[in-house]
C-alpha positions in Angstrom: 69.5 226.4 -2.5 68.6 229.2 -4.8 65.3 228.7 -5.7 61.7 228.6 -3.7 60.6 225.2 -4.0 56.8 223.8 -2.8 58.1 221.4 -0.1 60.8 224.0 1.8 62.7 221.4 3.7 62.6 223.9 6.9 58.8 222.6 7.3 59.7 219.2 7.8 61.9 220.1 10.8 61.6 216.5 13.2 61.0 214.2 10.7 63.9 212.0 10.7 66.2 212.9 7.5 63.0 214.3 5.1 64.9 218.2 5.4 68.3 216.9 4.7 67.2 214.6 1.9 65.4 217.6 0.3 68.1 220.4 0.5 70.3 217.4 -0.7 68.0 216.8 -3.5 67.6 221.0 -4.6 71.0 221.4 -4.3 71.4 218.9 -7.2 68.6 219.9 -9.1 70.2 223.1 -9.4 73.6 222.0 -10.3 72.7 219.7 -12.8 70.0 222.6 -14.2 73.0 224.4 -14.8 75.9 222.1 -16.0 73.9 219.5 -17.9 76.5 216.9 -17.5 76.0 213.2 -17.2 77.9 213.0 -13.3 74.9 215.0 -12.3 72.4 213.6 -14.1 73.2 210.6 -12.2 73.9 211.6 -8.8 70.6 213.4 -9.2 68.6 210.1 -10.3 70.3 208.3 -7.8 69.5 210.7 -5.0 65.6 211.0 -6.5 65.8 207.4 -5.6 66.7 207.2 -2.7 64.3 210.5 -1.3 61.4 208.9 -3.3 61.8 204.9 -2.5 63.4 205.7 1.2 62.6 208.8 3.1 59.5 210.0 1.6 58.0 206.2 1.7 59.3 205.6 5.4 57.9 208.6 6.7 54.7 207.9 5.2 55.0 204.8 6.7 55.7 205.8 10.1 53.0 208.3 9.9 55.4 211.3 9.9 54.0 212.5 6.6 50.3 212.0 5.9 49.9 209.5 2.6 48.3 212.4 0.4 51.4 214.7 1.5 53.6 211.8 0.8 51.9 211.0 -2.8 51.7 214.7 -3.5 55.7 215.2 -2.4 56.9 212.2 -4.8 54.8 213.6 -7.6 56.6 216.9 -7.2 60.2 215.4 -7.3 59.5 213.3 -10.1 57.9 216.1 -12.1 61.1 218.7 -11.3 63.3 215.3 -12.5 61.7 215.2 -15.6 61.1 218.6 -16.6 
């Protein structure tokens, strides 16, 4: 992970799966930004879906992150996917 992101994975240590999933998403985003390959885009989109619909949503339901934080995180990573 080379860039600085709004939601630093280290800020979510102790929250099941969230730091690792954010690191993976950011790394995939950086790789796709460099290569623009279809395979890297597919990997990024696939991980984005898992991050949004499973990890963030489940941590919100469990109460590990607040609903406003979850909404903002989803908007942020979706924005990264389509920028």
